[in-house]
Every structure is written in C-alpha cells, then in structure tokens.
C-alpha positions as CSV (number, residue, x, y, z in Angstrom):
1,M,-35.7,-21.0,8.2
2,W,-33.8,-24.3,8.2
3,R,-36.0,-25.8,10.0
4,K,-38.3,-26.1,7.7
5,A,-38.0,-28.7,4.4
6,V,-38.8,-27.3,1.4
7,S,-40.7,-29.8,-1.2
8,S,-39.9,-27.6,-4.2
9,I,-37.9,-24.7,-5.3
10,P,-39.4,-22.0,-7.7
11,Y,-37.9,-22.3,-10.9
12,R,-36.5,-19.0,-12.4
13,P,-35.4,-19.2,-16.0
14,F,-31.7,-19.7,-16.5
15,S,-29.9,-17.2,-18.8
16,T,-26.6,-16.1,-18.8
17,E,-26.5,-14.2,-22.0
18,N,-24.4,-11.2,-22.2
19,P,-23.3,-8.8,-24.9
20,T,-19.5,-9.1,-23.6
21,L,-19.8,-12.9,-25.0
22,Y,-19.7,-11.8,-28.2
23,S,-17.1,-9.3,-28.4
24,F,-15.1,-11.7,-26.8
25,L,-15.7,-14.0,-29.8
26,Q,-15.5,-11.2,-32.5
27,P,-14.4,-12.1,-35.1
28,S,-15.8,-15.7,-34.7
29,I,-12.8,-18.4,-35.3
30,F,-15.1,-20.5,-36.8
31,A,-16.5,-17.7,-39.3
32,F,-17.8,-18.9,-43.0
33,K,-15.9,-17.2,-46.1
34,P,-17.9,-14.3,-47.2
35,N,-21.0,-15.5,-49.1
36,E,-20.2,-18.9,-48.2
37,Q,-22.8,-19.6,-45.6
38,S,-25.6,-17.9,-47.6
39,T,-25.2,-20.1,-51.1
40,Q,-25.7,-23.2,-48.8
41,P,-29.1,-24.2,-49.7
42,Q,-31.6,-25.0,-46.5
43,G,-31.2,-28.3,-45.4
44,S,-28.5,-29.2,-48.0
45,T,-25.8,-29.2,-45.4
46,N,-25.4,-32.7,-44.9
47,S,-25.8,-33.8,-48.5
48,K,-22.7,-31.4,-49.3
49,T,-20.5,-32.4,-46.2
50,K,-17.5,-33.9,-47.2
51,T,-16.1,-36.8,-45.8
52,L,-12.7,-37.8,-45.1
53,T,-10.9,-41.5,-45.8
54,Q,-9.2,-43.4,-43.1
55,D,-5.8,-42.1,-44.4
56,Q,-6.9,-38.5,-44.5
57,K,-7.9,-39.1,-41.0
58,N,-4.8,-40.5,-39.8
59,T,-2.7,-38.0,-41.4
60,L,-4.6,-35.2,-40.2
61,E,-4.3,-36.7,-36.4
62,T,-0.7,-37.1,-37.0
63,T,0.0,-33.4,-38.3
64,L,-2.3,-32.5,-35.0
65,E,0.1,-34.5,-32.9
66,K,3.5,-33.3,-34.1
67,S,2.3,-30.0,-34.4
68,L,1.1,-29.8,-30.4
69,L,4.6,-31.6,-29.8
70,S,6.6,-28.8,-31.7
71,Q,4.0,-26.1,-30.1
72,N,3.2,-25.1,-33.4
73,T,-0.3,-23.7,-32.1
74,D,-1.3,-22.4,-36.2
75,E,-0.4,-25.6,-37.8
76,A,-2.2,-27.5,-34.7
77,W,-5.4,-25.7,-35.2
78,K,-5.6,-25.6,-39.0
79,S,-5.3,-29.6,-38.2
80,F,-8.4,-29.7,-35.7
81,K,-10.4,-27.4,-38.1
82,A,-9.8,-29.5,-41.1
83,L,-11.3,-32.4,-39.1
84,T,-13.9,-31.1,-37.6
85,T,-15.3,-29.2,-40.8
86,C,-15.5,-32.6,-42.1
87,C,-18.0,-33.8,-39.2
88,S,-14.7,-35.5,-38.0
89,F,-12.7,-35.2,-34.6
90,P,-9.2,-36.4,-33.3
91,N,-9.4,-39.0,-31.0
92,K,-10.1,-38.1,-27.2
93,P,-6.9,-37.8,-25.6
94,L,-5.5,-35.5,-28.8
95,T,-8.5,-33.7,-28.8
96,N,-7.9,-32.8,-25.1
97,S,-4.5,-31.8,-25.5
98,L,-5.3,-29.6,-27.8
99,I,-7.4,-27.7,-25.8
100,T,-5.7,-28.0,-22.7
101,H,-2.8,-26.3,-25.1
102,L,-4.7,-23.8,-25.9
103,S,-5.8,-22.8,-22.5
104,S,-2.4,-22.5,-21.1
105,L,-1.3,-20.1,-23.4
106,K,-3.7,-17.7,-21.9
107,D,-3.9,-15.0,-24.6
108,T,-7.3,-14.1,-25.7
109,Q,-7.0,-15.5,-29.2
110,N,-6.4,-18.8,-28.1
111,L,-8.7,-19.2,-25.4
112,K,-11.3,-18.3,-27.8
113,R,-9.7,-21.2,-29.6
114,A,-10.5,-23.2,-26.8
115,F,-13.7,-22.2,-25.6
116,A,-15.5,-22.5,-29.3
117,S,-13.4,-25.8,-29.3
118,V,-15.2,-27.2,-25.7
119,V,-18.4,-25.8,-26.9
120,F,-18.4,-27.4,-30.3
121,V,-17.3,-31.1,-28.7
122,I,-19.8,-30.6,-25.8
123,E,-22.7,-29.9,-28.2
124,K,-21.3,-32.9,-30.7
125,D,-19.2,-35.6,-28.8
126,P,-19.5,-34.7,-25.3
127,K,-17.8,-38.1,-24.8
128,L,-14.6,-36.7,-26.2
129,L,-14.3,-33.7,-23.4
130,S,-12.4,-34.9,-20.2
131,F,-13.6,-33.0,-16.7
132,E,-9.8,-32.0,-16.1
133,T,-9.9,-30.0,-19.7
134,L,-13.0,-28.0,-19.2
135,S,-11.4,-27.3,-15.2
136,T,-8.3,-26.1,-16.8
137,L,-10.0,-23.9,-19.4
138,L,-12.2,-22.1,-16.6
139,S,-9.1,-22.0,-14.5
140,S,-7.4,-20.0,-17.4
141,M,-10.5,-17.5,-18.4
142,N,-10.4,-16.9,-14.2
143,F,-6.8,-16.1,-15.0
144,A,-7.8,-13.6,-18.0
145,N,-10.7,-12.5,-16.1
146,T,-13.3,-13.5,-19.1
147,A,-16.7,-13.9,-17.3
148,A,-19.4,-13.5,-20.1
149,P,-17.4,-16.8,-21.8
150,A,-17.0,-18.6,-18.3
151,F,-20.7,-18.5,-17.7
152,A,-21.8,-19.3,-21.3
153,L,-19.6,-22.4,-21.4
154,V,-21.2,-23.5,-18.1
155,K,-25.2,-22.5,-20.0
156,C,-23.4,-24.9,-22.5
157,M,-23.0,-27.9,-20.2
158,F,-26.6,-27.7,-18.6
159,K,-28.0,-27.1,-21.9
160,N,-26.3,-30.3,-23.4
161,R,-27.0,-32.2,-20.3
162,Y,-22.7,-32.2,-19.7
163,F,-22.8,-32.5,-16.0
164,V,-19.3,-31.8,-14.4
165,P,-18.7,-32.5,-10.8
166,F,-19.6,-29.3,-9.1
167,G,-16.4,-28.8,-6.9
168,L,-14.4,-28.7,-10.6
169,W,-15.7,-25.8,-11.7
170,A,-18.1,-23.7,-9.3
171,H,-16.0,-22.0,-7.0
172,M,-13.5,-20.8,-10.2
173,L,-17.0,-19.1,-11.3
174,V,-17.2,-17.3,-7.5
175,D,-13.5,-16.0,-8.0
176,I,-14.3,-14.8,-11.5
177,S,-17.7,-12.9,-10.4
178,R,-15.9,-11.1,-7.5
179,K,-13.3,-10.1,-9.8
180,S,-16.3,-8.7,-12.0
181,G,-17.8,-7.0,-9.3
182,S,-20.8,-8.8,-8.7
183,L,-22.0,-12.4,-7.7
184,V,-25.2,-12.1,-9.3
185,A,-24.3,-14.2,-12.6
186,F,-23.3,-16.7,-10.1
187,L,-26.3,-16.7,-8.3
188,R,-28.1,-17.7,-11.1
189,V,-25.8,-20.5,-12.4
190,F,-26.1,-21.6,-8.6
191,E,-30.2,-21.8,-8.6
192,E,-30.0,-24.2,-12.1
193,C,-27.3,-26.4,-10.9
194,C,-29.6,-26.9,-7.6
195,R,-32.4,-27.6,-9.8
196,I,-30.5,-29.9,-11.9
197,A,-29.2,-31.7,-8.5
198,I,-32.7,-32.3,-7.0
199,D,-34.3,-33.1,-10.2
200,E,-32.0,-35.6,-11.3
201,K,-30.9,-36.8,-7.9
202,L,-27.5,-36.2,-8.8
203,N,-25.3,-35.5,-5.8
204,Y,-21.7,-34.8,-7.3
205,L,-24.0,-31.4,-8.4
206,K,-24.4,-30.5,-5.3
207,P,-23.2,-27.4,-4.1
208,D,-20.6,-27.2,-1.0
209,L,-21.2,-24.5,1.7
210,A,-18.8,-21.7,0.3
211,A,-21.2,-21.7,-3.1
212,C,-24.4,-21.7,-0.8
213,N,-22.5,-18.7,1.0
214,A,-21.3,-17.1,-1.9
215,A,-25.1,-16.9,-3.3
216,L,-26.1,-16.1,0.0
217,E,-24.0,-13.2,0.3
218,C,-25.1,-11.9,-3.3
219,C,-29.2,-12.0,-2.2
220,C,-28.1,-10.2,1.1
221,Y,-25.5,-7.4,-0.3
222,E,-25.9,-7.3,-3.6
223,L,-29.9,-7.7,-4.2
224,E,-31.0,-6.9,-0.7
225,S,-33.4,-9.5,-1.0
226,V,-35.3,-11.5,1.8
227,L,-37.3,-13.4,-1.0
228,D,-33.9,-14.8,-2.7
229,A,-32.0,-15.4,0.7
230,E,-35.1,-17.6,2.0
231,K,-34.6,-19.5,-1.3
232,V,-31.1,-19.8,-1.1
233,V,-31.6,-20.8,2.4
234,A,-34.4,-23.4,1.4
235,T,-32.1,-24.8,-1.4
236,M,-29.4,-25.8,1.6
237,T,-32.5,-27.3,3.8
238,V,-32.9,-29.5,1.1
239,L,-30.0,-30.4,-0.3
240,G,-28.9,-31.0,3.4
241,V,-25.8,-28.4,3.5
242,R,-25.2,-27.2,7.6
243,P,-24.7,-23.5,7.9
244,D,-22.0,-21.8,9.2
245,E,-21.1,-18.5,11.3
246,S,-20.8,-16.5,8.1
247,S,-24.4,-18.0,7.1
248,F,-25.9,-16.9,9.7
249,G,-23.6,-13.0,9.0
250,F,-24.9,-12.5,5.6
251,L,-28.6,-13.1,6.5
252,S,-28.2,-10.8,10.0
253,Y,-26.8,-8.1,8.0
254,L,-30.1,-8.2,5.4
255,F,-32.1,-8.3,8.1
256,A,-31.0,-5.5,9.9
257,L,-30.7,-3.7,7.0
258,K,-34.3,-4.4,6.3
259,G,-35.5,-3.4,10.3
260,L,-36.6,-7.4,10.6
261,E,-35.9,-7.6,14.4
262,K,-38.1,-10.5,14.9
263,K,-36.1,-12.7,12.3
264,I,-32.9,-11.6,14.1
265,D,-34.5,-13.2,17.2
266,E,-35.1,-16.4,14.9
267,L,-31.5,-16.6,14.0
268,E,-29.6,-16.2,17.1
269,N,-32.0,-18.9,18.5
270,L,-31.1,-20.7,15.6
271,M,-27.5,-20.2,16.2
272,V,-28.1,-22.1,19.8
273,E,-29.5,-25.0,18.2
274,F,-26.5,-25.4,15.4
275,G,-24.2,-25.3,18.4
276,F,-22.9,-21.8,17.5
277,S,-22.0,-20.0,20.9
278,N,-19.3,-17.0,19.5
279,K,-21.9,-14.7,17.8
280,Q,-18.9,-12.5,17.3
281,V,-19.5,-12.7,13.1
282,L,-23.7,-11.8,13.6
283,Y,-22.9,-8.7,16.2
284,N,-20.4,-7.4,13.0
285,S,-23.1,-7.8,10.7
286,L,-25.6,-6.2,12.6
287,I,-23.7,-3.4,13.1
288,V,-23.1,-3.2,9.2
289,G,-26.6,-3.5,8.6
290,Y,-27.8,-0.9,11.3
291,V,-24.9,1.8,10.0
292,K,-26.4,1.6,6.7
293,S,-29.9,1.8,7.5
294,S,-28.6,4.9,9.8
295,K,-30.1,3.2,12.6
296,I,-27.2,4.3,15.4
297,D,-29.1,3.7,18.4
298,L,-29.2,0.1,17.6
299,V,-25.5,0.4,16.4
300,S,-24.7,1.7,19.8
301,G,-27.2,-0.9,21.3
302,T,-25.6,-3.7,19.9
303,I,-22.2,-2.9,20.6
304,L,-22.7,-2.5,24.2
305,R,-24.9,-5.9,24.4
306,S,-22.1,-8.1,23.1
307,L,-20.0,-6.9,25.4
308,R,-22.6,-7.5,28.2
309,E,-22.7,-11.0,26.9
310,G,-19.0,-11.7,26.4
311,N,-18.5,-10.1,30.2
312,G,-16.4,-7.1,29.1
313,K,-13.9,-9.3,26.7
314,D,-12.5,-8.6,23.3
315,L,-15.0,-8.4,20.7
316,N,-13.3,-9.3,17.7
317,F,-14.9,-7.2,15.9
318,N,-12.7,-6.0,12.8
319,D,-11.4,-2.7,11.3
320,E,-14.1,-3.0,8.7
321,T,-16.5,-2.9,11.0
322,Y,-15.4,-0.1,13.0
323,C,-14.5,1.8,9.8
324,Q,-18.5,1.6,9.4
325,V,-19.7,2.6,13.0
326,V,-17.4,5.6,12.4
327,K,-19.0,6.5,8.7
328,G,-22.3,6.1,10.1
329,Y,-21.9,8.4,12.8
330,L,-20.1,11.1,10.7
331,E,-23.2,10.8,7.9
332,N,-25.6,11.2,10.7
333,G,-24.2,14.2,12.0
334,V,-23.7,12.7,15.6
335,M,-19.6,12.5,15.8
336,K,-19.6,13.5,19.3
337,S,-22.1,10.2,20.5
338,L,-19.0,8.1,19.9
339,A,-17.5,9.6,23.0
340,S,-20.7,8.3,24.8
341,L,-20.4,5.2,23.2
342,I,-16.7,4.6,24.2
343,I,-17.7,5.8,27.8
344,E,-20.5,3.8,27.8
345,A,-18.1,0.7,26.9
346,Q,-15.5,1.6,29.0
347,K,-18.0,0.9,31.8
348,L,-18.8,-2.7,30.7
349,E,-14.7,-3.9,29.3
350,S,-13.0,-5.5,31.7
351,S,-10.0,-4.6,33.3
352,M,-8.0,-7.4,31.9
353,L,-8.5,-6.3,28.5
354,E,-5.7,-5.7,26.4
355,V,-6.2,-1.7,25.1
356,D,-5.5,-2.6,21.5
357,K,-8.5,-4.9,22.0
358,S,-11.2,-2.2,23.5
359,V,-13.9,-0.3,21.7
360,G,-12.3,3.1,22.2
361,Y,-9.1,2.0,20.1
362,G,-11.1,0.8,17.6
363,I,-13.2,3.8,17.0
364,I,-9.7,6.1,17.2
365,S,-7.8,3.5,15.1
366,A,-11.1,3.4,12.6
367,C,-11.0,7.3,12.5
368,I,-7.2,7.3,11.7
369,N,-7.5,4.9,8.8
370,L,-10.5,6.9,7.4
371,R,-8.0,9.9,7.1
372,L,-10.2,11.6,10.0
373,S,-7.5,12.2,12.4
374,D,-9.1,15.8,13.8
375,K,-12.2,14.1,14.7
376,A,-10.3,11.5,16.4
377,H,-8.6,14.3,18.8
378,S,-12.2,15.8,18.8
379,I,-13.8,12.2,20.5
380,L,-11.1,12.6,22.8
381,D,-11.9,16.2,23.7
382,E,-15.6,15.4,24.0
383,M,-14.7,12.4,26.5
384,N,-12.7,14.8,28.9
385,A,-15.3,17.3,28.9
386,Q,-18.2,14.3,29.6
387,G,-15.4,13.8,32.6
388,G,-14.6,10.1,31.0
389,S,-11.3,8.2,31.4
390,V,-9.1,8.3,28.3
391,G,-6.4,5.3,28.5
392,L,-2.7,6.0,27.3
393,G,-3.3,3.2,24.4
394,V,-6.4,5.6,22.9
395,Y,-4.1,8.6,22.4
396,V,-1.3,6.4,20.6
397,P,-3.1,5.7,17.2
398,I,-3.6,9.7,17.1
399,L,-0.3,10.6,17.9
400,K,1.4,8.0,15.5
401,A,-0.9,9.4,12.7
402,Y,0.4,12.7,13.7
403,C,3.9,11.4,13.2
404,K,2.9,10.0,10.0
405,E,1.5,13.4,8.5
406,L,4.1,15.1,10.3
407,R,1.8,17.4,12.7
408,T,4.7,18.1,15.1
409,A,2.7,20.6,17.0
410,E,-0.5,19.1,17.2
411,A,1.7,16.1,18.4
412,T,3.6,17.8,20.9
413,Q,0.2,19.6,22.4
414,L,-1.2,16.3,22.9
415,V,1.9,14.8,24.5
416,M,1.4,17.8,27.0
417,D,-2.3,17.2,27.3
418,I,-1.2,13.4,28.1
419,S,1.2,14.4,30.6
420,T,-1.1,16.7,32.5
421,S,-3.4,13.9,32.9
422,G,-0.7,12.2,34.6
423,L,-0.4,9.4,31.8
424,Q,3.3,8.7,31.0
425,L,4.3,7.6,26.9
426,D,7.4,5.6,26.9
427,A,10.5,5.9,25.4
428,G,9.9,4.6,22.1
429,M,6.7,6.7,21.3
430,Y,9.1,9.9,22.5
431,D,11.5,8.5,20.1
432,M,8.9,8.4,16.9
433,L,8.0,11.8,17.9
434,I,11.2,13.6,18.1
435,E,12.5,12.1,15.2
436,A,9.3,13.5,13.0
437,S,9.5,17.1,14.6
438,M,13.4,16.6,13.5
439,T,12.5,15.1,9.9
440,S,9.7,18.2,9.4
441,Q,12.5,21.1,11.4
442,D,10.2,21.7,13.6
443,F,13.1,22.0,16.2
444,P,11.0,23.8,19.3
445,S,8.7,20.7,19.4
446,A,11.6,18.7,19.5
447,F,12.9,20.5,22.5
448,T,9.8,20.8,24.2
449,L,8.9,16.8,24.1
450,F,12.7,16.1,24.8
451,R,12.1,18.3,28.1
452,D,8.6,16.6,28.5
453,M,10.2,13.3,28.5
454,R,13.1,14.0,31.3
455,D,10.5,15.4,33.1
456,A,8.9,12.1,32.9
457,R,12.2,10.7,34.5
458,T,12.4,8.4,31.2
459,H,15.6,6.3,31.6
460,D,16.4,5.6,28.2
461,L,17.1,9.5,26.8
462,R,20.2,8.8,24.7
463,G,18.6,7.5,21.5
464,S,16.5,10.8,21.4
465,Y,19.7,13.2,22.3
466,L,21.2,11.7,19.7
467,T,18.4,12.5,16.8
468,I,18.3,15.9,17.9
469,M,21.9,16.3,17.6
470,T,22.3,14.5,14.3
471,G,18.9,16.7,13.1
472,L,20.8,20.0,14.3
473,M,24.1,19.1,12.1
474,E,22.3,18.0,9.2
475,N,20.2,21.1,9.0
476,Q,23.6,23.3,10.1
477,R,22.1,24.5,13.3
478,P,25.4,24.6,15.5
479,E,23.8,27.0,17.4
480,L,21.1,25.4,18.5
481,M,23.4,22.2,19.2
482,A,25.1,24.0,21.4
483,A,22.2,25.4,23.4
484,F,20.7,22.3,23.5
485,L,24.2,20.3,24.7
486,D,24.3,22.7,27.6
487,E,21.0,22.5,28.4
488,V,21.5,18.4,29.1
489,V,25.0,18.3,30.2
490,E,24.5,17.9,33.5
491,D,22.3,15.0,33.2
492,P,23.3,11.6,34.5
493,R,21.0,9.8,32.0
494,I,22.6,11.3,29.2
495,E,26.3,10.0,29.0
496,I,27.9,13.4,26.4
497,I,31.1,12.6,25.3
498,T,34.0,14.6,23.5
499,H,33.2,14.0,20.1
500,D,29.4,15.9,20.8
501,W,31.4,18.5,21.5
502,N,33.6,18.5,18.4
503,S,30.4,17.9,16.3
504,I,29.1,21.6,17.4
505,I,33.1,23.2,17.2
506,H,33.4,21.6,13.5
507,A,29.5,23.3,12.4
508,F,30.5,26.7,13.8
509,C,34.2,26.2,12.0
510,K,32.5,25.0,8.9
511,A,29.9,28.2,9.0
512,G,32.8,30.9,10.1
513,R,31.8,31.6,13.6
514,L,35.1,31.5,14.9
515,E,34.4,32.9,18.1
516,D,31.2,30.9,18.8
517,A,33.8,27.4,18.0
518,Q,36.1,29.1,20.2
519,R,33.5,29.9,22.9
520,T,32.1,26.3,22.9
521,F,35.7,24.4,23.0
522,R,36.6,27.1,26.4
523,R,33.1,25.8,27.7
524,M,34.3,22.3,26.9
525,V,37.4,22.7,28.7
526,F,35.8,24.5,31.5
527,L,33.1,21.4,31.8
528,Q,36.4,19.0,31.9
529,F,35.9,17.3,28.6
530,E,39.1,16.9,27.3
531,P,39.8,17.9,23.5
532,N,41.1,15.7,20.9
533,D,42.8,15.6,17.8
534,Q,39.3,16.2,15.8
535,T,39.1,19.1,18.1
536,Y,42.1,20.7,16.9
537,L,41.9,19.9,13.7
538,S,38.4,21.4,13.1
539,L,39.9,24.5,14.8
540,I,43.0,24.5,12.5
541,N,40.9,23.9,9.3
542,G,38.7,26.9,10.7
543,Y,41.1,29.1,11.5
544,V,43.3,28.3,7.8
545,T,40.1,29.2,6.1
546,A,39.7,32.8,7.7
547,E,43.6,33.1,7.4
548,K,43.9,33.3,11.2
549,Y,47.5,31.2,11.4
550,F,48.2,33.0,14.5
551,S,45.4,31.7,16.6
552,V,47.1,28.5,14.9
553,L,50.2,29.0,16.7
554,M,48.2,29.8,19.9
555,L,46.8,25.9,19.5
556,W,50.5,24.5,18.6
557,N,51.7,26.2,21.9
558,E,48.5,24.9,23.7
559,I,48.8,21.1,22.6
560,K,52.8,20.7,22.3
561,W,52.9,20.3,26.3
562,K,50.1,17.7,26.4
563,I,52.4,15.3,23.9
564,S,55.7,16.0,25.7
565,G,57.4,13.2,27.4
566,G,55.0,10.6,24.6
567,K,51.9,11.6,27.3
568,E,49.5,13.0,24.4
569,K,46.4,12.8,26.7
570,G,43.5,11.9,24.6
571,I,45.1,13.7,21.8
572,K,46.2,11.3,18.6
573,F,49.3,13.1,17.2
574,D,49.1,11.5,13.6
575,H,49.8,12.2,10.0
576,N,46.3,14.2,9.7
577,L,47.1,16.5,12.9
578,V,51.0,17.3,12.1
579,D,49.8,18.0,8.4
580,A,47.3,20.4,9.5
581,F,49.9,22.2,12.1
582,L,52.7,22.4,9.4
583,Y,50.6,23.8,6.4
584,A,49.1,26.5,8.5
585,L,52.2,27.7,10.7
586,V,54.0,27.4,7.0
587,K,51.5,30.1,5.6
588,G,51.3,32.4,8.7
589,G,55.2,32.1,8.4
590,F,55.8,30.7,12.0
591,F,58.9,29.0,11.1
592,D,60.2,28.3,14.4
593,A,56.9,26.3,15.0
594,V,57.3,24.7,12.2
595,M,60.7,23.0,12.8
596,Q,59.2,22.1,16.4
597,V,56.2,20.3,14.8
598,V,58.9,18.8,12.1
599,E,61.0,18.0,15.0
600,K,58.0,16.0,17.1
601,S,57.0,14.6,13.8
602,Q,60.6,12.7,13.4
603,E,60.6,11.6,16.7
604,M,57.4,10.2,16.7
605,K,58.3,8.6,13.3
606,I,55.4,10.1,11.1
607,F,55.9,10.3,7.4
608,V,55.4,13.8,6.1
609,D,55.4,15.0,2.2
610,K,57.6,17.7,2.3
611,W,56.1,18.7,-1.2
612,R,52.8,20.3,0.1
613,Y,54.9,23.0,2.7
614,K,57.3,23.9,-0.2
615,Q,54.3,24.8,-2.5
616,A,52.7,26.6,0.6
617,F,56.3,28.7,1.1
618,M,56.1,29.7,-2.5
619,E,52.5,31.0,-2.7
620,K,53.1,32.8,1.0
621,H,56.6,33.9,1.1
622,K,58.2,33.5,-2.5
623,K,59.9,37.2,-2.1
624,L,60.9,36.5,1.8
625,K,65.0,37.2,2.1
626,V,67.2,35.8,4.8
627,S,69.1,38.9,4.9
628,K,65.9,41.0,5.5
629,L,64.9,38.5,9.1
630,R,69.1,38.8,10.3
631,R,68.9,42.2,10.6
632,R,65.4,42.1,12.0
633,S,65.5,38.4,14.4
634,F,68.2,36.3,14.7
635,R,66.3,33.6,15.8
636,K,63.4,34.3,12.8
637,M,66.6,33.9,10.7
638,E,67.8,30.9,11.5
639,A,64.2,28.9,11.9
640,L,63.8,30.1,8.1
641,I,67.2,28.9,7.1
642,A,66.2,25.3,9.2
643,F,63.0,24.7,7.5
644,K,64.3,25.6,3.9
645,N,67.2,23.1,4.7
646,W,64.4,20.7,5.7
647,A,62.5,21.2,3.0
648,G,65.0,21.6,0.8
649,L,64.5,25.2,-0.8
650,N,68.2,26.5,-0.8
651,A,68.9,24.4,-4.2
C-alpha cells in the first residue's frame, strides 16, 4: 500500500456542476436587459464595446472608492459594473476591497455579487485578485453554507490555471462539505488538485494530512469503495504525506465492512512499521465495520483481543463505539450475548481498572444513551443467571436512568437486588433516588430506600431525611411525616430538632386536623423535645380557625408558668405570640387571661396594638353588659372592666 511507489494516478474527469449553483445565481446579476443579447450580431461584441477615457475611468474609480468608504454598497456595485461593462477594471487594491466588502456582508445578494466578481476577474485578469480575497469569500460561503458556488469557484480556479495555495481554501471546502452531509464533492476537488500538483510540480498545491484523511473518510464511509480508497493512499505516497492513526482507522473500517481480513493484517503490520503502538483507533473502526456488516462474532472477538493485547487496561473505546455494538447486537437479535461478552471481558480486565472504563460499564451506558434502560436491566439479569459478577458501577447508569425517567419503583427494586448481592450504594446515590421518588410522589419507594440506607449503616442520613420531610410537607401529608419521624426519632445518626415537630404540627393545624396536631404535640413533649414559640403559634392559629378558644386558654395556662420569673425555657415570648394569645382570648371572652397577657407584655416591654382587639371584642361581645356579669361572677366583671379600660372601650 503506502510502501509501493505510484508512478501515475488514474485521471477522473473533474466536474462539480450542480443545479443548486444556478438556483443560487438566479436571477443573474450580470444579466443582459431584455432582447439586449439577441439583438447583438455574432462576432460584433468587440466592435461595439464602449471604451472609457482615462478621466471617465478615474471618476468611476473615485466614486467606487467613496462608496466603499461610506458603506454605500449599491452605488459601489453600480460603479464596478460600469467599469467592467466597458472592459475595464478598478485598480487591484480597489477590486479586492470591493470583493472583500461584498463578502463581509454575508447576505445572499451580495454573496452572488462577490462570487460573480471573482469568477469574472479570474477569467479576465486574475492578477488583480489576491489570494486573501478569495479566501475571505470562501469563508463567507462556508458561513452561509452555500456549497455549490464554493465548488464552482474552485473549478473556475483550476480551469483558468489560477492556482491558490492549498491551505487557503481546502479546509473551508471540507467544512462546507460536512455541513452539506457529503464529502464526495470535496473528494473530486481533492483528486483534481493532486493531479495538478503532481503534473505541474506545484508544492503549494500539495494537500496536507487533514485533507487526505477527509478524502479517505469519503471513500471508506460514504462511497465504501476500496478502489477509491487505494487511489487516495497511492496519491499520499506520491506526495509524501505520512498517514496517522485516523488514516488507518478509516481503512480498517472499510476492510472490516468488506470482509478483507488479509488487508486488515497488512494494516496492522504497517502501523507497526510507521511506529504506531496504540491501536485503539484501529480497533474502534474494526468494531464499527464488523457491526455494520453483521459480523457479531468478530465484534466480540475484537473487543476481547484488544483487552488481551492491552493487558486488561482501559480500551479507550468511545461512547459511539459502544452504542454501535449495542445496536448491532440488538438488530441481530442477540442482546443476551452481550451478557456473555461482559463476563468474558471481566476475566481479562485488570483488577485496577476503574469501573467507568470497563466494557460492562460502556455497554450498559450505551443502552442508557440509546434509551434502552430495560434492555440494560435484562443484560444484568442475564449476567446473574449465567453466574457472572456484576460490579456496583455497572448498576449506576441504570439507576440514574430510572431516576431521570422517574421510574422510581423499578429503581427501588433494583436497589433491593443490589443490597441482596452484598453491594452497597453511597449516600449520594441514595439521596438522588430518594429525591426522584419524592418528586414523583412515590412515597413508599422513598421510605423503602431510606430504610435500606439505614440498614446499610450509612452515616450521612440527614440530607435524605430532610428531602423526605420537605417533600411530605409540600405535598401536605402530615400523617406520613408523623409516622416517618416516629420511625427514625431514636436513630442517633439523624439530628431531629423541635423544628421538625413544628412542621408536622403546623401541617396538621393547617389541614384542620387538630386532634392529630395535639397528639403530635403530646408525643413531642413525651420524647423531651421542648416546644417553642412556633409550636404554640401553630396550635393557637389552628384553634382560632376552629373557634376552639378554650384550648387556647389551656395553652396559656401551660405557657405562663414557663415564662414566669424571666425564664422563657426555649419560648420566645415576642409580639407575635402576644398578639396571637390576645386575639384568641378576646374572641373567647377570657378577659382575666387577656389581662394576664397584657400584664406580661407590659412587664417585658412588648408593644401591643389595641385596635385589633377592640375590633375583635366588638365583633364577638358587642352586646355583653357589665351588669349581667356582676350578678354571675364578680371576678369576671372586674376582668371585663379592666380590659375595656385598657382597650379604651368605656368612652
């Protein structure tokens, strides 16, 4: 192959004509006016061509230059057309400035103008055109993704023997070709350029390695032609272009696709001769070629062989390769064989190999990337059935996929299987699974996962605990919060604080479930968690909503001894708590307790807005008379009078 010198390269007629080019140029920007062309006798063009005096030419050039400076594109174009119609051109700097300006605008109309101008100049007076200007135009065409005119321009260059250094234009053609989805047009340009470079002995037209590889890629992946690929190789030999790993990779794909095992052996020997010791690109390409030709046995054979040769180290197969492997096995109906492949690979893989570099991880991840998480799970089940060892890292991609798809029940079952096999997930993975369960409102799975997390003796439980509590609070499930808290309250790894109990009590009160709130409150006190001001505020608000004012009185009797003597015992007796008690006790008509609260607020210098309580009194006790209370209870009468005096209601 590369060892053989090639004296001549078969000539292929060079043609890049494309109907797209004509649609790009229509309507022609150099079009004759109606009937203008047909009325001109054949052969009389030169005799009727108008010539310009030097003064007229100078005037048009001056106008052109000023128009470019003022960004008046249409006027500049008009001046250029006037000059060229009379077989005259602006000077070289001005010509290149115009074309560069038109190219920089990047709209289709001005790209047409720039293209037509360059073609016209190349055909009439190519010395006026600088290489950099042509490169600028091609760059704009690349940006605009206009393949047909770009290749037509190169054809015009070759036809008129206007040879521009290869590096100034070729790579832009490669980019344009890739955007259009085919490298075939570039391959034809490449062949013609190489022919000219060899025939004319023009070193600056010699393609570089990147261009040669693009041509090889086209031959191997698009055309799937061994003959075309060998011609490119022969050209590289003549031009002295040294191949790299990618060059061998393209050829190995093609030879694997065609079943040319002898040529593959030659390639491997050549790689050694060229000094390439890393064969991973070659193996990647062989695998893809074998997959496409449905040679599944050779796919597994190549993977295992690469492991043997690499002493079980990282294969460096990319994600695309593993995806191709999975697709190949799936299309051939042998997905279960992937389990056998992973088991055989495990036997060859080094014990020091990182999990995410293993064949098993690569195949399972590929299944996930292809949205085949069920297939991935089936592969693991098959491995277990065959007695294979499934490492924890291989499970991780499936668990992550289940989380992303919110298939939390399946994820939880898989976690149970993992735990049964003696493997243990880390806290981060549990947190992720529990969060996904709470997001999908799969509370049983969240509880099951948390229990498994506790049984696994995981130290950091606080994050998952808070995730569950927060999720239950947001979904208004206080009964589950209470049951969950009761289950974990004695676990020393979880720091439970008064706020956690308050959250449950608040949720029960908000839902009007006051008996459950009271039960939680009693449980909290029994377990020696000290209630605070937030605890009492939630209870008071719940009682007020249900108009259970006597219960508020009971709370006040409980709390007043806690704050006596200046010792608040965790309770912040502030304006909010004073306000809640006063409003509820006034509504309930417990004026003796009201004045106790007032006295305590004055003692602690807490500001009280009396208007709110006046309004509450008038709403609830407007018809209450002191004389009636005098006959019933002297003490109640005194409390009412004291309240009315304090609130300013006696006036």
